[in-house]
C-alpha positions as CSV (number, residue, x, y, z in Angstrom):
1,X,-21.3,-33.1,-0.1
2,X,-21.3,-29.5,1.2
3,X,-19.2,-30.4,4.2
4,X,-16.6,-32.2,2.0
5,X,-16.4,-29.1,-0.3
6,X,-16.0,-26.8,2.7
7,X,-13.2,-29.0,4.1
8,X,-11.5,-29.0,0.7
9,X,-11.7,-25.2,0.4
10,X,-10.5,-24.7,3.9
11,X,-7.5,-27.0,3.3
12,X,-6.7,-25.2,0.1
13,X,-6.9,-21.8,1.9
14,X,-4.6,-23.1,4.7
15,X,-2.1,-24.3,2.1
16,X,-2.2,-20.9,0.3
17,X,-1.7,-19.1,3.7
18,X,1.2,-21.3,4.8
19,X,2.9,-21.0,1.4
20,X,2.5,-17.3,1.4
21,X,3.8,-17.0,5.0
22,X,6.9,-19.1,4.0
23,X,7.6,-17.1,0.8
24,X,7.0,-13.6,2.1
25,X,7.8,-13.8,5.8
26,X,5.6,-13.3,8.8
27,X,5.4,-9.5,8.7
28,X,4.4,-9.2,5.1
29,X,1.9,-12.1,5.4
30,X,0.2,-10.4,8.4
31,X,0.1,-7.1,6.6
32,X,-1.5,-8.8,3.6
33,X,-4.1,-10.6,5.8
34,X,-4.9,-7.5,7.9
35,X,-3.5,-4.5,6.2
36,X,-3.1,-1.4,8.3
37,X,-3.9,2.0,6.7
38,X,-6.3,0.5,4.2
39,X,-9.4,2.5,3.4
40,X,-10.9,5.6,1.9
41,X,-10.3,9.2,3.2
42,X,-13.1,11.4,2.1
43,X,-11.5,14.6,3.5
44,X,-8.0,14.0,2.1
45,X,-5.8,17.0,1.5
46,X,-4.0,15.1,-1.3
47,X,-5.1,12.1,-3.2
48,X,-4.0,10.1,-6.3
49,X,-4.9,6.9,-8.1
50,X,-2.5,5.3,-10.5
51,X,-2.6,2.1,-12.5
52,X,0.5,0.0,-12.8
53,X,1.8,-1.8,-15.8
54,X,0.5,-5.0,-14.4
55,X,-3.1,-3.6,-14.3
56,X,-3.2,-3.1,-10.5
57,X,-4.6,0.2,-9.4
58,X,-3.4,2.0,-6.2
59,X,-4.9,5.0,-4.5
60,X,-3.3,6.9,-1.7
61,X,-4.8,9.7,0.4
62,X,-3.0,12.1,2.6
63,X,-4.1,14.4,5.4
64,X,-1.8,17.1,6.7
65,X,-1.6,18.8,10.0
66,X,0.5,21.9,9.5
67,X,3.5,20.8,7.4
68,X,3.4,17.1,8.3
69,X,1.3,14.1,7.2
70,X,-1.0,13.1,10.1
71,X,-2.8,10.4,8.3
72,X,-2.3,8.3,5.1
73,X,-4.6,5.6,3.7
74,X,-4.4,3.4,0.6
75,X,-6.7,1.3,-1.5
76,X,-5.8,-1.2,-4.2
77,X,-7.5,-3.7,-6.3
78,X,-4.2,-5.5,-6.8
79,X,-2.5,-8.6,-5.6
80,X,-1.1,-9.4,-2.1
81,X,2.2,-7.6,-2.7
82,X,0.3,-4.5,-3.8
83,X,-1.6,-4.6,-0.5
84,X,1.7,-5.0,1.4
85,X,3.5,-2.2,-0.5
86,X,0.5,0.2,-0.4
87,X,0.2,-0.3,3.4
88,X,3.9,0.3,3.9
89,X,4.0,3.4,1.8
90,X,1.0,4.9,3.7
91,X,2.6,4.0,7.0
92,X,6.0,5.5,6.0
93,X,4.3,8.8,5.0
94,X,2.8,9.5,8.4
95,X,4.8,12.2,10.3
96,X,6.7,13.3,7.2
97,X,7.0,16.7,5.7
98,X,6.4,17.2,1.9
99,X,10.1,17.2,1.3
100,X,10.6,14.0,3.4
101,X,7.8,12.3,1.4
102,X,9.9,12.8,-1.7
103,X,12.7,10.9,-0.1
104,X,10.6,7.7,0.2
105,X,11.6,5.2,-2.6
106,X,10.5,1.9,-3.9
107,X,13.7,0.4,-2.6
108,X,12.8,1.6,0.9
109,X,9.4,0.0,0.7
110,X,10.9,-3.3,-0.6
111,X,13.4,-3.2,2.3
112,X,10.6,-2.9,4.8
113,X,8.4,-5.4,3.0
114,X,10.7,-8.3,3.5
115,X,10.6,-11.1,1.0
116,X,8.3,-9.8,-1.7
117,X,8.9,-12.0,-4.8
118,X,11.1,-10.3,-7.4
119,X,8.4,-10.5,-10.0
120,X,6.2,-8.3,-7.7
121,X,8.8,-5.6,-6.9
122,X,7.0,-3.2,-9.3
123,X,4.2,-3.1,-6.6
124,X,6.5,-1.0,-4.3
125,X,7.3,1.4,-7.1
126,X,3.6,1.8,-7.9
127,X,2.9,2.5,-4.2
128,X,5.6,5.2,-4.1
129,X,4.6,6.7,-7.4
130,X,1.1,7.0,-6.1
131,X,2.3,8.5,-2.8
132,X,4.3,11.1,-4.7
133,X,1.4,11.9,-7.0
134,X,-0.9,12.3,-3.9
135,X,1.7,14.8,-2.6
136,X,1.6,16.6,-5.9
137,X,-2.2,16.9,-5.6
138,X,-1.8,18.4,-2.1
139,X,0.8,20.9,-3.4
140,X,-1.4,21.9,-6.3
141,X,-4.3,22.5,-4.0
142,X,-2.1,24.5,-1.6
143,X,-0.9,26.7,-4.5
144,X,-4.5,27.3,-5.7
145,X,-5.5,28.5,-2.2
146,X,-2.7,31.1,-2.1
């Protein structure tokens, strides 16, 4: 019985994976399965956590070297598109100045994400809002130090 159940579960997971790959495209699928830039950053210079209207939460942490982001990580308890968009927002932040971070938009994340379903486009805007709020946290700390 156990082997049959394992085969059924494996077949279901394979179907989910193939359907997701076909719907989202290969790059977004790979980013969902093995998301770069995911994790906690205990020594972040700026960090924010927001909750989207869908109930997903997103956290983004930024580390600066001089005036540029040298590292960015994200965490989410959300769906696959939230993972993809959080990963992309963190990736897009690296190497940017504070001013350049403000130029990153949800539309830019969606353009990089590929074929994220329209009913999940809000995930990109949650990721960018969280990124901008992490920058805000960094700027507040910088002002307090001066």
